[in-house]
Short mmCIF file of the C-alpha atoms (twelve columns), coordinates in Angstrom:
data_MODEL
# 
_entry.id   MODEL 
# 
loop_
_atom_site.group_PDB 
_atom_site.id 
_atom_site.type_symbol 
_atom_site.label_atom_id 
_atom_site.label_alt_id 
_atom_site.label_comp_id 
_atom_site.label_asym_id 
_atom_site.label_seq_id 
_atom_site.Cartn_x 
_atom_site.Cartn_y 
_atom_site.Cartn_z 
_atom_site.pdbx_PDB_model_num 
ATOM 1   C CA . MET A 1   -66.241 -0.373 106.107 1 
ATOM 2   C CA . SER A 2   -67.732 2.014  103.540 1 
ATOM 3   C CA . ILE A 3   -71.315 2.975  104.368 1 
ATOM 4   C CA . ILE A 4   -73.358 3.925  101.308 1 
ATOM 5   C CA . TYR A 5   -76.179 6.354  102.104 1 
ATOM 6   C CA . ARG A 6   -79.293 6.506  99.922  1 
ATOM 7   C CA . THR A 7   -79.581 10.266 99.931  1 
ATOM 8   C CA . THR A 8   -78.945 13.414 97.916  1 
ATOM 9   C CA . MET A 9   -75.929 15.607 97.245  1 
ATOM 10  C CA . ARG A 10  -76.320 19.204 96.090  1 
ATOM 11  C CA . PRO A 11  -74.586 19.889 93.812  1 
ATOM 12  C CA . THR A 12  -74.153 16.326 92.623  1 
ATOM 13  C CA . LYS A 13  -70.741 14.799 91.987  1 
ATOM 14  C CA . LEU A 14  -71.309 14.884 88.237  1 
ATOM 15  C CA . GLU A 15  -72.320 18.558 88.351  1 
ATOM 16  C CA . LEU A 16  -69.110 19.425 90.183  1 
ATOM 17  C CA . LEU A 17  -67.014 17.415 87.752  1 
ATOM 18  C CA . GLU A 18  -68.628 18.969 84.681  1 
ATOM 19  C CA . THR A 19  -67.028 22.309 85.551  1 
ATOM 20  C CA . TRP A 20  -63.821 20.944 87.127  1 
ATOM 21  C CA . LEU A 21  -62.704 18.483 84.450  1 
ATOM 22  C CA . PRO A 22  -62.147 21.049 81.644  1 
ATOM 23  C CA . SER A 23  -59.613 22.876 83.851  1 
ATOM 24  C CA . GLN A 24  -57.343 19.825 84.090  1 
ATOM 25  C CA . PRO A 25  -54.264 19.352 81.837  1 
ATOM 26  C CA . TRP A 26  -55.303 15.794 80.940  1 
ATOM 27  C CA . TYR A 27  -58.809 16.780 79.746  1 
ATOM 28  C CA . VAL A 28  -58.769 16.051 76.018  1 
ATOM 29  C CA . SER A 29  -62.404 16.661 75.043  1 
ATOM 30  C CA . GLY A 30  -61.829 20.373 74.445  1 
ATOM 31  C CA . ALA A 31  -65.218 21.531 75.746  1 
ATOM 32  C CA . GLU A 32  -65.757 24.412 78.166  1 
ATOM 33  C CA . ARG A 33  -68.127 22.231 80.177  1 
ATOM 34  C CA . ALA A 34  -68.161 18.451 80.250  1 
ATOM 35  C CA . ALA A 35  -71.344 16.432 79.657  1 
ATOM 36  C CA . LEU A 36  -70.914 13.421 81.907  1 
ATOM 37  C CA . VAL A 37  -72.471 9.986  82.316  1 
ATOM 38  C CA . MET A 38  -71.543 7.679  85.191  1 
ATOM 39  C CA . ALA A 39  -69.636 4.679  83.837  1 
ATOM 40  C CA . GLY A 40  -68.455 2.747  86.914  1 
ATOM 41  C CA . GLY A 41  -65.878 2.703  89.665  1 
ATOM 42  C CA . PHE A 42  -65.149 1.347  93.133  1 
ATOM 43  C CA . ARG A 43  -64.318 2.491  96.647  1 
ATOM 44  C CA . LEU A 44  -61.593 1.980  99.215  1 
ATOM 45  C CA . ASP A 45  -62.094 1.990  102.978 1 
ATOM 46  C CA . ASP A 46  -60.397 4.495  105.249 1 
ATOM 47  C CA . PRO A 47  -59.273 2.415  108.275 1 
ATOM 48  C CA . ALA A 48  -60.144 5.353  110.526 1 
ATOM 49  C CA . GLY A 49  -63.626 5.613  109.030 1 
ATOM 50  C CA . GLU A 50  -63.365 9.375  108.497 1 
ATOM 51  C CA . VAL A 51  -62.653 9.893  104.788 1 
ATOM 52  C CA . GLY A 52  -64.673 8.585  101.856 1 
ATOM 53  C CA . VAL A 53  -62.495 7.318  98.992  1 
ATOM 54  C CA . GLU A 54  -64.099 6.705  95.610  1 
ATOM 55  C CA . PHE A 55  -62.613 5.977  92.182  1 
ATOM 56  C CA . MET A 56  -65.164 7.085  89.595  1 
ATOM 57  C CA . ALA A 57  -65.318 6.363  85.879  1 
ATOM 58  C CA . VAL A 58  -67.221 9.036  83.961  1 
ATOM 59  C CA . THR A 59  -67.775 9.313  80.219  1 
ATOM 60  C CA . ASP A 60  -67.780 12.752 78.637  1 
ATOM 61  C CA . LYS A 61  -70.046 13.324 75.638  1 
ATOM 62  C CA . ALA A 62  -69.099 16.975 75.110  1 
ATOM 63  C CA . GLY A 63  -66.336 16.383 72.545  1 
ATOM 64  C CA . GLY A 64  -66.428 14.814 69.106  1 
ATOM 65  C CA . GLU A 65  -65.805 11.321 70.499  1 
ATOM 66  C CA . PRO A 66  -66.861 10.078 73.942  1 
ATOM 67  C CA . VAL A 67  -63.950 9.890  76.374  1 
ATOM 68  C CA . THR A 68  -63.981 7.992  79.659  1 
ATOM 69  C CA . TYR A 69  -62.004 9.565  82.490  1 
ATOM 70  C CA . GLN A 70  -61.071 8.198  85.864  1 
ATOM 71  C CA . VAL A 71  -61.516 10.605 88.742  1 
ATOM 72  C CA . PRO A 72  -60.356 9.420  92.164  1 
ATOM 73  C CA . MET A 73  -62.082 11.501 94.831  1 
ATOM 74  C CA . THR A 74  -62.186 11.859 98.577  1 
ATOM 75  C CA . TYR A 75  -64.988 13.248 100.747 1 
ATOM 76  C CA . ARG A 76  -64.124 15.039 103.984 1 
ATOM 77  C CA . ALA A 77  -66.046 16.756 106.779 1 
ATOM 78  C CA . ALA A 78  -63.576 19.677 106.848 1 
ATOM 79  C CA . PRO A 79  -61.008 21.229 104.511 1 
ATOM 80  C CA . LEU A 80  -57.751 19.314 104.014 1 
ATOM 81  C CA . ALA A 81  -54.820 21.529 104.939 1 
ATOM 82  C CA . GLY A 82  -52.368 22.136 102.103 1 
ATOM 83  C CA . ALA A 83  -54.608 20.579 99.431  1 
ATOM 84  C CA . ASP A 84  -56.258 23.649 97.925  1 
ATOM 85  C CA . ASP A 85  -54.917 22.707 94.472  1 
ATOM 86  C CA . GLY A 86  -56.833 19.436 94.684  1 
ATOM 87  C CA . LEU A 87  -60.216 20.811 95.760  1 
ATOM 88  C CA . ILE A 88  -62.971 19.851 93.308  1 
ATOM 89  C CA . GLY A 89  -65.689 21.633 95.265  1 
ATOM 90  C CA . THR A 90  -68.097 21.344 98.174  1 
ATOM 91  C CA . SER A 91  -71.480 19.670 98.341  1 
ATOM 92  C CA . ASP A 92  -74.295 19.323 100.881 1 
ATOM 93  C CA . HIS A 93  -74.839 15.658 101.721 1 
ATOM 94  C CA . GLY A 94  -78.357 14.775 102.843 1 
ATOM 95  C CA . VAL A 95  -77.107 12.811 105.874 1 
ATOM 96  C CA . LEU A 96  -73.550 13.945 106.602 1 
ATOM 97  C CA . GLY A 97  -73.859 17.650 105.869 1 
ATOM 98  C CA . LYS A 98  -71.272 19.719 104.044 1 
ATOM 99  C CA . ARG A 99  -68.548 17.709 102.321 1 
ATOM 100 C CA . TRP A 100 -65.252 18.954 100.915 1 
ATOM 101 C CA . ILE A 101 -64.478 16.922 97.790  1 
ATOM 102 C CA . TYR A 102 -60.881 16.512 96.611  1 
ATOM 103 C CA . ASP A 103 -59.004 14.998 93.727  1 
ATOM 104 C CA . ALA A 104 -57.689 11.981 95.632  1 
ATOM 105 C CA . THR A 105 -54.165 12.295 94.212  1 
ATOM 106 C CA . HIS A 106 -53.760 15.169 96.714  1 
ATOM 107 C CA . ASP A 107 -55.210 13.278 99.692  1 
ATOM 108 C CA . PRO A 108 -52.855 11.268 101.935 1 
ATOM 109 C CA . VAL A 109 -55.601 8.860  103.048 1 
ATOM 110 C CA . ALA A 110 -56.451 7.926  99.456  1 
ATOM 111 C CA . ILE A 111 -52.804 7.542  98.458  1 
ATOM 112 C CA . ALA A 112 -52.042 5.356  101.480 1 
ATOM 113 C CA . GLN A 113 -55.007 3.096  100.689 1 
ATOM 114 C CA . THR A 114 -54.211 2.947  96.964  1 
ATOM 115 C CA . TYR A 115 -50.682 1.862  97.822  1 
ATOM 116 C CA . ALA A 116 -52.150 -0.734 100.194 1 
ATOM 117 C CA . LEU A 117 -54.386 -1.946 97.350  1 
ATOM 118 C CA . VAL A 118 -51.578 -2.316 94.818  1 
ATOM 119 C CA . THR A 119 -49.433 -4.141 97.381  1 
ATOM 120 C CA . GLY A 120 -52.229 -6.582 98.223  1 
ATOM 121 C CA . ARG A 121 -53.133 -5.205 101.667 1 
ATOM 122 C CA . ALA A 122 -56.517 -3.590 100.917 1 
ATOM 123 C CA . GLN A 123 -59.693 -4.852 99.272  1 
ATOM 124 C CA . PRO A 124 -61.674 -2.827 96.721  1 
ATOM 125 C CA . GLN A 125 -65.269 -2.144 97.733  1 
ATOM 126 C CA . ASP A 126 -68.429 -1.849 95.657  1 
ATOM 127 C CA . ARG A 127 -69.323 1.793  95.003  1 
ATOM 128 C CA . SER A 128 -73.079 1.222  95.469  1 
ATOM 129 C CA . GLU A 129 -73.396 -1.338 98.288  1 
ATOM 130 C CA . SER A 130 -72.139 -1.120 101.863 1 
ATOM 131 C CA . ASP A 131 -69.651 -3.711 103.135 1 
ATOM 132 C CA . THR A 132 -69.440 -5.464 99.750  1 
ATOM 133 C CA . ALA A 133 -66.180 -6.348 98.030  1 
ATOM 134 C CA . ASP A 134 -65.851 -5.438 94.346  1 
ATOM 135 C CA . ARG A 135 -64.385 -8.578 92.814  1 
ATOM 136 C CA . THR A 136 -64.330 -7.105 89.304  1 
ATOM 137 C CA . VAL A 137 -61.305 -4.981 90.215  1 
ATOM 138 C CA . GLY A 138 -58.140 -6.753 89.115  1 
ATOM 139 C CA . VAL A 139 -54.983 -6.384 91.203  1 
ATOM 140 C CA . ARG A 140 -51.547 -7.656 90.306  1 
ATOM 141 C CA . ALA A 141 -49.943 -7.051 93.663  1 
ATOM 142 C CA . ALA A 142 -46.410 -5.681 93.825  1 
ATOM 143 C CA . THR A 143 -43.978 -8.128 95.371  1 
ATOM 144 C CA . GLY A 144 -41.042 -6.836 97.352  1 
ATOM 145 C CA . ALA A 145 -42.510 -3.347 97.901  1 
ATOM 146 C CA . PRO A 146 -42.369 -2.118 101.504 1 
ATOM 147 C CA . ALA A 147 -45.431 -3.139 103.503 1 
ATOM 148 C CA . GLU A 148 -45.750 0.301  105.050 1 
ATOM 149 C CA . ASP A 149 -48.240 3.139  105.069 1 
ATOM 150 C CA . ALA A 150 -47.199 5.466  102.244 1 
ATOM 151 C CA . GLY A 151 -47.296 9.241  102.481 1 
ATOM 152 C CA . ILE A 152 -47.559 11.756 99.654  1 
ATOM 153 C CA . GLY A 153 -44.479 13.244 98.051  1 
ATOM 154 C CA . GLU A 154 -44.582 15.341 94.884  1 
ATOM 155 C CA . VAL A 155 -47.786 15.296 92.787  1 
ATOM 156 C CA . ARG A 156 -47.584 15.983 89.040  1 
ATOM 157 C CA . HIS A 157 -50.412 16.207 86.505  1 
ATOM 158 C CA . GLY A 158 -49.395 15.619 82.881  1 
ATOM 159 C CA . SER A 159 -51.284 15.452 79.609  1 
ATOM 160 C CA . ARG A 160 -52.130 11.761 80.072  1 
ATOM 161 C CA . SER A 161 -51.697 10.824 83.718  1 
ATOM 162 C CA . SER A 162 -51.274 11.983 87.299  1 
ATOM 163 C CA . ASP A 163 -48.157 10.785 89.120  1 
ATOM 164 C CA . VAL A 164 -47.735 10.725 92.891  1 
ATOM 165 C CA . ASP A 165 -44.344 10.118 94.483  1 
ATOM 166 C CA . LEU A 166 -44.629 8.050  97.645  1 
ATOM 167 C CA . ALA A 167 -43.007 8.889  100.962 1 
ATOM 168 C CA . LEU A 168 -41.661 5.542  102.177 1 
ATOM 169 C CA . PRO A 169 -38.734 4.371  104.326 1 
ATOM 170 C CA . GLY A 170 -35.408 3.878  102.530 1 
ATOM 171 C CA . ASP A 171 -33.644 5.507  99.619  1 
ATOM 172 C CA . GLY A 172 -35.711 4.182  96.705  1 
ATOM 173 C CA . LEU A 173 -38.471 6.155  95.009  1 
ATOM 174 C CA . LEU A 174 -41.805 4.549  94.268  1 
ATOM 175 C CA . ARG A 175 -44.511 6.290  92.302  1 
ATOM 176 C CA . LEU A 176 -48.228 5.718  91.731  1 
ATOM 177 C CA . ARG A 177 -49.377 6.482  88.189  1 
ATOM 178 C CA . PHE A 178 -53.052 7.131  87.423  1 
ATOM 179 C CA . PRO A 179 -53.933 7.135  83.693  1 
ATOM 180 C CA . ARG A 180 -56.667 9.746  83.477  1 
ATOM 181 C CA . ALA A 181 -58.276 8.599  80.218  1 
ATOM 182 C CA . PRO A 182 -57.671 4.833  80.343  1 
ATOM 183 C CA . ARG A 183 -57.673 3.076  77.002  1 
ATOM 184 C CA . PRO A 184 -60.430 0.452  76.700  1 
ATOM 185 C CA . ASP A 185 -59.294 -3.176 76.735  1 
ATOM 186 C CA . ASP A 186 -55.708 -2.055 77.315  1 
ATOM 187 C CA . VAL A 187 -53.947 -3.625 80.292  1 
ATOM 188 C CA . PRO A 188 -50.538 -4.382 78.800  1 
ATOM 189 C CA . GLU A 189 -48.048 -6.411 80.782  1 
ATOM 190 C CA . THR A 190 -44.803 -4.542 81.333  1 
ATOM 191 C CA . GLU A 191 -41.754 -5.270 83.450  1 
ATOM 192 C CA . ASP A 192 -41.570 -1.560 84.266  1 
ATOM 193 C CA . TRP A 193 -44.582 -1.914 86.568  1 
ATOM 194 C CA . LEU A 194 -44.104 -3.355 90.026  1 
ATOM 195 C CA . GLY A 195 -47.862 -3.880 90.336  1 
ATOM 196 C CA . HIS A 196 -51.068 -2.564 88.800  1 
ATOM 197 C CA . VAL A 197 -54.852 -2.288 89.130  1 
ATOM 198 C CA . SER A 198 -57.345 -2.798 86.290  1 
ATOM 199 C CA . VAL A 199 -61.006 -1.780 86.364  1 
ATOM 200 C CA . SER A 200 -64.117 -2.437 84.296  1 
ATOM 201 C CA . TRP A 201 -66.605 0.230  83.187  1 
ATOM 202 C CA . THR A 202 -69.616 0.510  80.891  1 
ATOM 203 C CA . ASP A 203 -69.489 2.428  77.607  1 
ATOM 204 C CA . LEU A 204 -72.337 4.574  76.267  1 
ATOM 205 C CA . ASP A 205 -73.789 1.598  74.378  1 
ATOM 206 C CA . GLY A 206 -73.927 -0.484 77.559  1 
ATOM 207 C CA . GLY A 207 -70.966 -2.627 76.590  1 
ATOM 208 C CA . PRO A 208 -68.176 -3.673 78.971  1 
ATOM 209 C CA . GLN A 209 -64.742 -2.074 78.799  1 
ATOM 210 C CA . ARG A 210 -61.638 -2.636 80.874  1 
ATOM 211 C CA . GLY A 211 -58.405 -0.740 81.286  1 
ATOM 212 C CA . LEU A 212 -55.450 0.158  83.461  1 
ATOM 213 C CA . TRP A 213 -56.440 2.228  86.497  1 
ATOM 214 C CA . CYS A 214 -53.239 2.532  88.464  1 
ATOM 215 C CA . ALA A 215 -49.654 1.292  88.291  1 
ATOM 216 C CA . LEU A 216 -46.870 1.228  90.856  1 
ATOM 217 C CA . VAL A 217 -43.573 2.115  89.177  1 
ATOM 218 C CA . ASP A 218 -39.969 2.544  90.195  1 
ATOM 219 C CA . GLY A 219 -39.635 6.301  90.206  1 
ATOM 220 C CA . SER A 220 -35.825 6.196  90.095  1 
ATOM 221 C CA . VAL A 221 -35.907 4.843  86.519  1 
ATOM 222 C CA . ASP A 222 -39.299 6.074  85.304  1 
ATOM 223 C CA . GLY A 223 -39.471 9.503  83.743  1 
ATOM 224 C CA . GLY A 224 -43.237 9.988  83.934  1 
ATOM 225 C CA . GLU A 225 -45.545 11.294 81.215  1 
# 
């Protein structure tokens, strides 16, 4: 169960992201520093209760047109070995102390729980309330995918998405794809996806938007992007 603390973080998550986002290959706003507004998101539970897993939607106002990005993040009490490339930064949490914050595509706990979500074995949680399911998250669960805990294989960051190969039993290759700047109102149906997750967020005018958040694809036939 995710426990949401009413406390402070210094620096805040948005402050960390404002300097981290422009260094990413999928950042399209072109600014040296992002100007971010929280737009939405959800959480996933770590069964062991040790790692915080949050999928944030943030809208950047620094470019000519506002762009909403999805940033999956994990929060840990100590550095994650072998994940230096995914470190967003550190922050002092008012209750839990120092937190190491990672891009969740590099974190095995987040990838295992995302795979569980897209195969119908995990429930999305509200990002603001403890022990509360987020029923706005849409899941078309993959059928026929192994019901196993998935490990991390190769991680690739392209100009539009981040792809994570999954370490699973057998010879097939499954891949999680995270569109980094999801297109509003765009959740196309495609036979190339084994399953997918869609999420709602709020635009700068307060209006609702919805888009593709994650897709499970057959990596043996999918070339990535």
